[in-house]
N, C-alpha and C positions, 0 to 999 in steps of 0.2 A: 231239644227238648222232648221228655215222652210224658205227655199227658194223662192224667189219672180217671178213667172215669168212674164213676163213684155208682155204685144201684141203676145197669143196667135198665130197670124198670122204669125211670123215670124216661128212656126213650117210648117206650108205649104209651106208656100213662101220657107223658105231655105233649110228646114230637109229635103233634097232628097237624093238618093243614089250616085249622084254624086258629092257633096258639099266636098268641102276641111272643116277639121275638124283637132283640137291640139289631138286628139286621137291618140296615137299608139298603135295599136292592134297587140301583141305577144304574143307567147302561154310558159309556164313554163319558165326554167332557161335559157332559148338558146337567149334569149333578157333581154329586162328589169326584173330585181328582185324586187320588193320592199319589202322589209325586215322590218319585226319589229325593230326599233331601240330598239339598243344593251344599258342594262343600266351599264354603269359602274359606274354611281352618284346615288344612290337615297336619293331626295330630303326628308327634313323631315319636316321643318318648314320656309316658308313665311314671315317677317316682312316689311311694307314697311312702308315710310315717306312721304307724296306728301305734293307739293302744286304751283300750276298755273303761267304762265304767258302768263297771256290773249293778250298783244301788240303782242307777239312773237307767243303766239302759243305753247307753250312746257313746260314742264312738269319736274321743280325741284325735285327730288329723293333722299332718301336712301332706302336702301334693306340692311335686314341682313340672311341674306342664311344659315339656317340650314342642314350639308346633313352629309350621310357617305357613304365609299364606298359599291356599290352592292355587290360584293362578291369579287373580288379579290384589294389584297392593294392598294393603289395609296397614291400618295404625288402630285396629280394634278386634279385640277375643272375647266369643261367646262362647258359657260354659252352659249347660245344665248343671244346678246343684240344690236337690228338693229338700227344702226343710232343714236347713245347716244354718250357723251361725257364724259368720263370716265378720274373721278380728286382725286379718292382717294378708295383703294381696302385694306383694311385690316383683318388681323384674330382677334378675338374679345375674350376675354374670362376674364371674373370676371369683367367685365366692362373696361378692356383696351383693347387696339389695338395696332397692330403691323403693319407693312406696308408689304406687301407681292408684290413680282415680277408677273408682270404679260403682256403679250403683246394683244392686241386687233386691231383684221386685220377681214375685211370681217366679220364684223357683229360678231363675235366668241371671247370671251371676255376670255382667256389661264389664269391660276392662278394656281401658282406654292405654295402650301401648307406652312407651317413649317414647318413639317415633315411626313413622310409615318403614314399614317391612315390605321385601319383596319374595316372589317365590324361589325358594329354597332359602331363604336368609332367616335362621332358626334364631330363635330367642327361648328362654325360661322363665314362664311366671311361678313364684312361688305363692303358696295358696296357705293359713292355717286357717284352722274349722274345727266345727264340735260338727258331726254328723248325728241328728237326733229321729231315727227313723218310726218312732211310734208318733214323731209329726206330720209322718207326711199323708196329705190325702186323697193320691192318687188307688181306686180301686183294683180291684184282680179280677178276674176274668172266668169263665166255664173251663182252661187249661191248666192257669196259674193264678189262686184263689185268691193271692194277696199279691200287695207289689210296692214292698216297704222294702225292697231291698238288704236291708241288716236287717237279721234278727239274731235275735236274743233266747234263747230256752233255757227255761229254770235258772234265771240269772243268778238269783239271790238262791239257791241252793231248797230252796222250802216244800217243792216237794220231793219225798223221800222216792220215788217211784219213775224218778225221772233222773236223767243227768242233765248236768251244765253245757250246754254246746252253745257255738256261733257261726252261723255261717250267713254264706249270702246270697244273694239269687238274683241278675241281672235283666235275665230277657223277660219282659220284651226289651222297655228302659228304664228302668231301675237300680242300674249301677250308679245313677246320680243321684241316688238318696246315701253312698255313702264313700264319693269323695265324687269333686267338680269332674267333670269331660263332655265332650259332646257324643250324647249319649244317643246315635244312633249306628245303625248296622251297619252304613259305607264306611265306618271309620275307623281307621286300625292303624294298631300301635306296638311297640316293645314295649316293657314295664318289669318293673321291682317291684316289691313291696317287702318294706322291715315291720316284722309283726311282733309287737311286744306283749305275753303275754303271763298267768302264774304259773310256773315251772309244773306243776304236775297234766299240762294241758299238753299236746302235743300240736299243731300245727299245721296246714296246706293249702297250698296256694299253685299255680300257675306256674310251669318252669320247673327249675331246678333248686335245692334249699344250696346257696352260696355255703353261707357261716350259722352258726349259731352262738352268740355271747353270752353267758351267766351276767345279769347288771347286778346280784345280789338284791335283800329283799324277798325272797323268791319269787324274783321275776327273771323271765328270758326276752331275747329277742332272738326270732329265725329271718334273714336272709335271703327272698325267693327272686329267682330273678329270670323271666322272659324275655327273650333274646331274639325272638321272631315275633313277627307279626300278629296283632289278633285281635279282634272287634270287642269293643269295650264291656258290651253287655257278657263278653265270655271271660269277663275277670272273677277271681272267685276268693274266696277266704273260708277254710274252716278251719274250726277249732272247737278242740273237747278232750275227753280223756276216752284215748280209744286205745284199741290193739292193732299195731300196725303188723302187717302179716304180709312177706315179702315173694316176690317172685321177681320174673324178668323174662323179656324178650329178645331174641339177641341179645345182645349188650347194653339194651338199654331197660331199668329199674319198670317193675310193674308191680304196684303195691296197691291192698286194699285194709282200710281203715275201715273198722267192725266194733260195734259194742263191743265189750271186752269176753259177754259173758256169748259172746258169736267166737271169739276165736278160734275156737275148734273145728267151726265150720265154713269159715272163710273162703278154702280152697274149692270145699265142697259147691259154694253159690258161685266164686268168683272166676275158679280155677280154671276154664275154660279160655279166660281171656288169651293168654297165649297164642291161643290155638287160631283164634278169631281173627287178632292182630296178622299174624300169617297169614290166614288164607283171606282177609282181604288185600291186603298185600298184594299178593299174587295175582287175585281174582282185576285188581285194577291195576293190577302192572306200577305202582307206585307205591313204594316201602313208606309204610305209619311215618307223618315226616315232623313228630314232635320229638322233647330230648327225653320223653319218661311217659308212665301212663298210670295215674292212681284213681280211683275209685273209695268213695266216702259214703256213710248213711248218714240220715240226720231223721234226728225228731221234729214232728209235727210241720213234714216241707212243705208247700204249700203246691206240690203238681206230684207225677212220679218219680223224674230224674233228670238233669239236665246238664250238655256236653260240653261243660267249661271248662277250656280247652288244655288238656292234660290233667284236669282233675276234674270226675265227674264227682255230682252228685244226685246220691240215689235216697230216695226218700224209705224211714227202716222199715217198711215190707219188703224190703231186699231181703232183709235176715233171718236166714227161715231156720231150721234143726232138722237132724235128719228125716225125722218121721214124714214130712212135707216132701225132702230134695227125695228122698227113695221115690215116689210117686211121682213128680215133677219138678224141676225148679224150674217157678213159675216167674221169674224173673229174669231167667234168660234171655228173651226174646230183646227185653227193656237194656238189658246189658249191652247186648248187639245192635242195638240201635244207636245208642251214647256212642257206641266207639265208632258206629260208620261216619257219626257227628262229626268225626275229625279229621275227615278227606271234606264232607258235604254238609258245610255250614262253617266248620272252622277255618280248615283249609280256603275254600272256595265259599263265601258268604251272601247271602240272599242283599242285594243290592239295598232292598228294600223291602215290608213286611208283605208288598202286594206278590212278590217272585217267592213269597216263603217256600213254593215247594219245592225251591232245588234243595233246600238245609230237608223240609222232613217228608216229602215224599220219597227221598231218597233212603233216610233213614228207617222209616216204617217199608220200605222195600227191603232194604239188607235183611230185617230178619225172615224174609222167606227165604233172600240166599245162604245166611247161616242155616237156617233147618234144611234146607236143599242138601247143602254141603255134607252136614253132622247128622243126620238122622232121616235122609233120603225123601225124594221128591214128593211121594206122599205126604206125608209130615207139612211138607210146605206149602203143597194144593191146600192142608186141611187149616193152616194159617192163614191163608189168602183167601177161602172161604170163606173164616168167619171174620175177619177183616173188614170182607165187603158185604157183609149183611151187619154190620153199628155202623158201612155207612150211609146203607140204604134203610137204615128205620127212621133213621131222619127225614122224612119229604123235605127241610128247605134246601136237603144239599144238591136236592134234583135243581134248583134252578144258581146254584152259586158256581161260576165261573172257577177254574184252579187257580189261572191268574187274573186278582183282579183288583183292579185301582179305585173302587166304590165302598169300601168296606166302612163300614159304622164306628168302628172303630179295631184300632191294630190289631186288642186280641182275639179279633172276631176270626181272625185267618187261623187260628189254631183249632181245627175243627174235622170232622170225619170227610173233607173233603182235600185238604193240604196233606192230611195223613193218610187215608185208607184208599179213598179212591184214587189220589197221587199215585200210592203205590201200586196198583192197580194195572193203572195205564202204564207203569214203569212196563209192568210183566209183559200187558201187550205190547209197548213198543218195544222189550228186548225179542218177545217172539217172533215181532213183524221183519225184525233187521237180524237176528240170528245172532249165534250168541260172541262173533269173532266181532261183527262189525259193532257192535251193542257198545261191549268191554272200550271197546278202541274208542269207541266216540267219546265214552268217559273218561278213559285216560288224557285226550285233547283235550277234553273240557276242563277236567286240572289244571294240566300242563299249563294252558293257557292265562287260567286265572287263578294262578298259586297266589296263594296271600295278600289277594284281592277279594273282588266281589263278582259277582253273578246275578243272572236271571236266565229265564225261560229261552230265551231267541238264542241267548248264547251256547247253551245246551244243544237247541236244534242246531245250529253251524255249526260247530264240532262234530256232532251225528251225520249231518250231508257233506259233510268236509271226508268223513272218511267211509263211508257207505256209497257215496255218489247218486245219491234216491234223495229227491224233492220231499218234502214231511212240512210241507206247508200245511196240506189240507190234514193231517195228525194231528196236527199242534191246534190250527185254526177249531178243530172239533172238540182237541180235549184237554187241551190249554187254555185256551182263550171262549171255549163256548160251557155250555153247560147240560148236564141232565145225561142218560146216556140209552143208547136203545130197547127197546118194549117190546118184544117179538112175538108173532102168534105163527105156530108154525103146523103145518098141513100137508097131505102126498096124494094122489091118487095115481091109478096103477091101469095103463093102458097096455092089455091082455094082446091087441093086435099088431101094435109097433114094438112089444116086448119092451117097454120104457115105463119108468117112476118118474112120474115129476115131484118137487119138492116145492111147496113155498112159503117165503119167505114173509110175509109183513109187517112193517113197522106201525108200531099203533101210536107211535108220540109225534108231539106237532112238528120238532125239527130235527128232519131225517139222517143217518148217518151212512157212511159207508165204510166197510169193513172188510177182512178175511173171514171167514166161519168154514169151521170142523163140522162136517156132517157126516156120522159113520151109517153107511149103509149093512142090514145085518139080509144076507142071503143065502140059503141051505147050510144056516150053521156057522156061515164064516162071514166074517165082517171085514168093508171092503172101508176109507177112507177116502171122503171127498171133500177136498181145500176148493170153496167157490168164493168169490169174490161176491160182495152183498153192493150195490150202488144204492143213492141217498135219493130211494126213490118209496114209496109209501107199498110195493108190492113187487118182489121179485121172485120168476122159477126159474129151476133149474131140473134139466132132464136128464136121465142116467139111465144107461142100460140095465135091464133085468131081465132075466128067464122069465122068474114068477113074480108075483107081488111080493115084498119083501119084509120078511118077519118086523122088521123094528127099523123106524129111522129114527135118529138120536143127533139133533142138535145140538150146535156148542158142545162137542162131546168132551172138548179137552180141559171146556171150563175156562179160557183163557180168555173170552170175551167179556166185556163186563157191561153184563145188560142184564135183563129179565123174559122169561121164555114162559111160554104157554104151551102149551102140547100136548094132548090128551094121548095117553097110553095107559091100556090095563094089563091089570097082573101079572099076565103074562107077560106079556112086553116087557112088563120092568124087570122080570124075571131074566128072559134075557142078557136088557142092559147088565144086568149083576154079573152074569154069568160070561158074559162073552166081551163086555170093556176090557181094559187097559188100565184107561185112566181112573183116578180117585175120585174126580170129579162126578165120575156117571154111577161109578159102582156105589160110591154117597148116594147119591143123590136117587138111588135105586131101590137102596134098604128105606130110606127115607119116605118114599111116598109110597111106600109097605108096610108101614108102619098100622094104616087104620083100619088098615084088612087083615092083618093075622088076626085066625081063630076064625075067620069067612072066609079066605079064596086059599085053598090048597097053594097056589102058584107064591103068593105073597108069605103062608109059611114054610115056604121052601128057600126063598129068596134070604129072610130072616134067618131059615137055621142053616143055611149053606155060611152066610154072613159071621154067624159064631166065629167062623171057620176060616175066617180071612184070615191073610198076612199081617194086615194094617193094626194094629189094636186098637185105633179110633172106630174102622170100624166095627168091630168087634163089639163096643163098648155102645155105638149105635144100635147095632143086633140087642143087646140086654137090655136097651131102654125100650127096645119093640114088642119084648115078651111082656105077656098078658099074665097078670098074677093067678090064674088057673093056668100055668103054664106045662102042664103034665108032658107035653109032647117032646117039649124043649129040655125039661129038667136035667136028663146026663150030659148034655153040653154045660147045659149050665153047671154043674156039680164040675167037671173037667176042669172048667175055669176057674173056681172058684178055689182049686186046690193047685194047679198048678202055671196057671199062666205066667207067662213070665214077665208079665204087666202088672205091677201091684193096684193099679188103677181100673183093671181090669178083672184084676182078682177082686177088689174092695167093691166095683159093681155088681159081679155076681153072686155072692153073700150078699147082695142088695136084696137081691131077686130071689134068692133062697128063704130069706127075713118077711117076705110078703108072704111067704108060704105060710108060713104060724107052726110049721110042723115041726113037734119037738127031737123028732131026728137028727136035726141039724143043730142042733147043742152041744154035742161037740165037737164040732166043725168052726162054730162061732166060737168057742170059748178057745179051740187051741190056733184061732186064728188071730187071738189079744196078745200072744206074744208075738204077731211080727215087731217089724220098727214102721212099717208104713202108718199113715192116720186112717188114708182111704179105706184098707181092712178091717183096721181096729174100728172105726165109728160103724161102718154099717155090719160090724161083730157086734157088737152094741145094742144097737138094732135091732138086729134078729136075736140078742136074747131078751130085749126088752117085748120080746114076744111070746117067747119061749118057759125065760129063767128070770122075770121081771124081778124077781127079788136081789139078783145078784147088778141090777144095773148101779147104784147110784154110789158102793163100792169102787165099780170100776171106774165111771166115771171123775170121779176125786182125781185119781192116778194121771187119767192122762191131758199131754200136754198139746192145748187147744191154741193159745196165742200165734197170730198169725197164720191157724189155719186155713186151708183149702176153702172156699167158699161152700162148694159142695159140699164137706164136710159138717160145717157149722150147718147147711140146711136139713143133713141129715140128725144128726145132732140133739138141734135145737127143741122140740117136744120132749124129747126123752132130759134133757136138762130143766127145761122149768116145769115140766109133771116136777121130778122127783127134788125140786128147789135144791141144786146142786151150786152152793154159795162161792166155791172157788171159782168158779166156773163164769161166773155175772160178767162180766167186764169181757170174756170173749164172746157171748151171744147181742151186745149194746152193740157193734155197728147195723147187726141183723135188723132186731127190733124198733130200729129207731126209725123204720119206713111202714110199723106195723099197717098204717091203712090200706096201702100201695101192695101189701103182698099178695091178697088175693086177687092182683089182676095176674100176677105172675105165677103164682104159686098156690091155690085156694087150700088147700091142705095145711099149709103154714099159717096161715091167715091169725086161726084161734090161738094157737102157744104165742103167736109175738108177740101179740097184743097184751095176752097174759106175762111176758116176759118182761115187757116194756112197765105196765103194771106195779109190779116184781120191783122190778128195779127202784121207779121211783117211790114204792112204798119202803124202801130197805135204808140200810147207810152203809153206799158203796160207793165212794166220792170215783174210785178206778173208773168202776162202771159208766157212770155221769158223765166222766170225765170225755169217757170214749164216744160217747153218745149223742153229747154237745159237739164236740169235736165234726164227726162225721158228719153232722148237721149243716155245721158253717161253713164245711167244703163242698155240700150242695146246692149252699144257696149261690153259690158263685156261676156254678153248673146250669142251674136252670133260668141265669141273667134275669130280663124280664118280665117273668110269668107271673099274674098276679095268682091263678088259680093255683098253682104250685104253692105258690108262696102262704098263700092264706091256709091253704091247706097240711104245709109243714107248719105255721105258726096254732093251729089249733090242737096240734099232737103236743107240741110242747106248751103251751099254756095248760091242756088238762094233765099233762106232769106236771108241772108244776102247781097245781091245786094239790094232788097227793101229795109233794115234797112238802110242799108247808105244812101240810097237815101234820104230817110226820114231824117235823122240823118247832112246831108251835106244842109239840108232847116234849120236845127235848130240847130247850129254848136256849141251853146253854152247849149243847153239843156243835164245836168250830167243824166240824166235817161235813155235819148238817146246813149250818150257815155257808160255806163255801163254795155245796151242793146249789143251795137256793140262787145264788149268788151266778156259779155258771149256764143255770138254765137261762133266767133272766135276763144275762148278757145275747145269748142265744135268741132270744125274744125279742130285744131292741134291735141286733143285727138285720131281722127279718121285720121288721118295721122301715126300716130304711126304705 
């Protein structure tokens, strides 16, 4: 699962030490203890036969559950079956069915078997049922914002702007919303599904399509077979009017299911998948273990993406066009993440949600591995730095163990600890053990537990088995402990002894031990000192030095997950930038110099040098540091705007030139409008808005901004609102939905965002209202039980409803306005729950 974080501004506004939150922190068995589900029954095979009632948004199903007692003799089968109508429960032997007694209460189906069965004595139970997803009572979470398992999208075809689709979402325990099963992660079974649909739709499910039969009356039944055991939450069906773009890895099919509009771009979006499979197979020394690999997009998906075995589902944002893709495929990390789950999560599955780290931390770290392989270590380190900043932004993450048996709700495990922090911890572990031992240990873990389940201790044992090192100290700190080091670093020089002493103080309560890289710059030459910090308040390290070093730089490689306070002058930051080889040190030197640009010559030199950096992220950060009166930097900025090989850098450089409001750049802005890149075009339009405002409206009508990057939308929002570009109204809806909060993140956008919100509410544009209310419904799940956030968003919606009602009263027969009022009302009701 790749969770979708909507509106990062909520991290800064609401995630503070005093915020109420659903997470309940206790310790050990003195409070809540989330034990691994006890296996009374072992599933062996699940066969389903399903068809759909589009009008009622229900599914008619038949299930054949083959199982046996796990160890102890048993005469009962207990299944999860949420909000279903059960009409037949029978034992099936040799094709004959005998009715069984059963009770169905509180979403649990208890079946009395025809006799007492022993371990490995299989039986098959037949169940006829109707799945009613809209009757499911369980709620979603911050990671997965709805939990009804089976989703009908535009089932009656009433919305001309939305395709009809059906898809499923099983994680965490929602597969039992569409078929009876034991809905726990430590249950694995082979499976097959017969899916009957109208002929115009394609289907996708786990495993291979064995056959397809036309039934007449415009219906077809597809038979999908998965012959390898996988967890029940990974079962999947996807149905819709898709283009299927075929690819392959070695002799296995690799397919991409996209809306037909995006068929020409499917390989630009997903086309690195075969190379990813090959890379991960070789890196793990374990070939991709499944029969095929397909990826499908879905409208109104309830999260980011999901690693259903052999059939990953992505939200619609995965679908991008060339204007976005040339800048950066923003979904490529997600593609890597879900693919890597097919080893860590699907092949070896967390035995309990408490041990989610063996699924999600690995999938998170796969994004680092892919970036490192494909785009270089600087890009991977940039990804890791951003990821860890996201985790640290929520102070509650500081108090949570990576493995925790005391969660309030299983959905709470899908957070910045299980994902981001866990990925950073794996990076530290890899660097401590070395690549050979680390990846050999992962291989042992996979082979030891394949097609079964795993937990953090099994990971530790595999790594210890391979490396010969005891890793209890590491796992106790990072897996079964919380927080991270907060360091204060200082140094003193003894001219008599010709020695420098570097002091590393830990200021957090719980002390850590860890390796630390310290760079010492002496006479223009850096030497790296690798030291071991013990779990005490202060460690002193003494190094020989002929003179007082020009620079001491702790955690120079950025590997240690920590916060560091270390005072450095602008000159030292310049030396750090020009002498360091690690991305982390160079980037931090640029960032720390930003506030002194234009005030200090060394800060100017740092940014000037960074404009020529080999790594484009450093060039972009340098461009952010250039002040509006940028005369000393403009020659370099002009070169980047015209010639940089990265369109994101070109766009950022054009944005700097736009701030000068100098008409001499108008020809450059106009020329840039012919670029494929949305970033280049957006910044060029922003420039023309300053130098040739009369041209802007007609230009904006022609730019395709659907699914455009957030930075592009931020750039164009004020111009779209000012010029009332109606065709772009739906594309700004997700941004303006949060208008009261934007001032915390980007004050310059606060007024145009509010004006944009009011513009939508004063207009008749149902697509814009659908997007606006849709994003706010998703945000509701992410903010949890935060009363302040709920109240503020409820107030936003009520103000919007007042404005929309005023327009509706003036046009009471307008069905579109009536639908918009209903959408806003339903969203208000959701926030009242």
